[in-house]
N, C-alpha and C positions, 0 to 999 in steps of 0.2 A: 528494578526500576527502568533499566532500559529496554525492557520488551515492547512495551507500548510505542514508543518512537521505531523501533527496529521493525514493527508490524505497519505502522503508519507510513513508512518506505515502500513497502513491500506492496501494500495496498494501493498506494500513489503511482507506482510502476506498473502494476496490473491495468490500473485505470487510465495510465497515458498508451500503454498497447492497445486497451480495448477502444479507447477514442481514435487512436490513430487507423484501427480497423474499421469503425465506424465510418472514418471518413475517407478512404481509400481501397474498402474492400466492400463485398458485398456479403460478409460473414455474419456482421450484426446488425441488428434493424432496430431500433425502438420503436414503440408503439403506446397505445393508451397505458395498455397494464403494464409494461416494463420501460424504465426509462432509466437516465444516468443513476439517480439516486437509489435506486433499486438493486443495481448492480453494485456501487460503492458499497451498500449495507451488506450485501451476501460476501462480498470481500473479504469484510471483517468477519463476517459470521463464520465463514468459510474458515479462515485463517485462528478462531478463537476456538472453533470445534476440535480442530487438529491439535491444537495445543494441550485442550482436555483432555484427549483420547492418547495424546503423547504421555501426559502427565498419568495417566492409568496404566499405561503400558510399561514406561519408563520411569521409576521414580527418581527425585531430584538428584538424589546422590548419585547416580548412574549418569546423567547428564552432562553434556560438555558442552555449555554456553558460552556463548562469545565474551570474551573477558571485558569486563565492565570499564578496564583502565582504559582501553581504547576508543571508548565512546565517552570519555569526558572532555570536558572543555579543552579546547587548543589540539587535540588529537585528530588523527585522520577520519577515525568512525566519526566523531561531532561534525564536522566538514563534509562529510558525505551526506549525513542525513538531514544536515541543514541546506545543502545542496539540491539534493533531489525534491524535499519538500517544497522549497522556494520556488525552485524551477517550474515544477508541475504544475503550483498553485498559480504562477503568473501566467503560464502557457494556459492554464484554464481559465483565467479571467480573461485572456485575449480571446481566448475561443468563444467565451462567451460573449464577449464585446462583439465580437463580428457576427454571431447569431442574431443579436439584436438590432 
C-alpha cells in the first residue's frame, strides 16, 4: 500500500536534484525532444521496472520491505513522505512561477 508514496518521494528527490543540476551546472540541458516531463516519466519507469525485476529475482516472501507501521498517520515516515512531497511541489511551483 505504501509502495507508491515511497516511490513518489524518490522520484521527487531525483527531480529536485535534476532541477538543481539544470540550474547550477552544465550537466543537464533540456531541449525540444527532452524536457522536465520526460525526465519525471522516466524516473517512474526506471523505479517500476526495477521493482518488477526485483520481484522476479527475489520473491515477496524473501523481501524485507519497510514496516508499514512507520508510514501510518502520525508516525515519522508519514511526516517525511508529506514533507518531501509538499516541499518539492512548492519549490517546483515557485520555480515555474519564476520562469513564467
